[in-house]
N, C-alpha and C positions, 0 to 999 in steps of 0.2 A: 652391222651394228646403224644403227638410225640413229640421226643425231642432228639436233638445229644448224642453219648455217654459220653461225656465229663460233662454232665450233672446228671451221673450216681451215682456218692459217694455221690449228694447233696441230693438226693433221701427222703434217710431215716427222713433227717431233716423237708425238706420238710412237707410228710407226718404226720409226728409228730407233724409238727406246725398247720397244713390243720384240725385235729382230736380235737389239742386243742380249735380250734377256733369253732370246731360243725358241720363243712363242711362235704360234703362228699369227700371225698379221686378218684382223678380221675385212671382210668386205665393207666398206663406209659407204654411207649413203644419208646425207646432207641436205637437209627439208629447208625452204624457206622458213623465217619462223612468221607466227604469229602476235600482228603488232594492234596495236590498241591505237583507239581514237585518234593519239594525239604523234603517232607515229613510231613510237617505242614499245621493244619488246615486250609480249606481255609477260606479266608474273604475278607468285601470290603479292608481293610486295609494291605492286602496281593493280591489285581488286583482281584478277583474276580466278574464277572461282574454281575451286576444289574438284578433281572426280572423285561423282559419287559412284562407290562403288556396291551400292544396292541398285542401279539403273546400267551395269557393262552395257546392254544396246543402246541406248542411250548415249552413253558418254562416247563409243566407237563411233555411230551416224554425227556426233559434233563432230569429233576429230576430223571426221571423213569431210565436212562438208571445209571445216577449217582449209582444208589439206587445197581448196577450190573444185572438188565433185560435187556431183547432185547427190541429195537426198537416197539412199538407197530400201529405206523402206523393210527389211532385212526382217526377217524372225525368229531364229534364231544368230546366235552369234557364228556358226559353221556354215550357213546361208550368206550370212553377210561376209564371209570372207570367201567362199565358191565366186560370190559374184565383184568384190572389190579386189580381188588380185589381177585378174584378167584386165581388169578396167586402169589398176597403179603398175602392168608390163606394158599395157600400151602407151600409158605417158613415158615412162620414166625407163622402158627396159629392164632387163634382168630384174 
């Protein structure tokens, strides 16, 4: 499960609840937050632009560069993931 680093502190409680309910605990990956010019968490309430469902490749590239990676210039979603996943694994492991 990929989520923002701001949720890191409540993860142990969620894991305990999931275990108490007898379910399988997911693997978590907490990413750094995207911040606005004032250093605050970027959100829709603070002017973040919504995702454009008509431009999924552009949105993937935008998210990728927000995570600190270089623009990939892939020509399809499949090509994007083939290129992006090894780079992700090299930086963050599994």
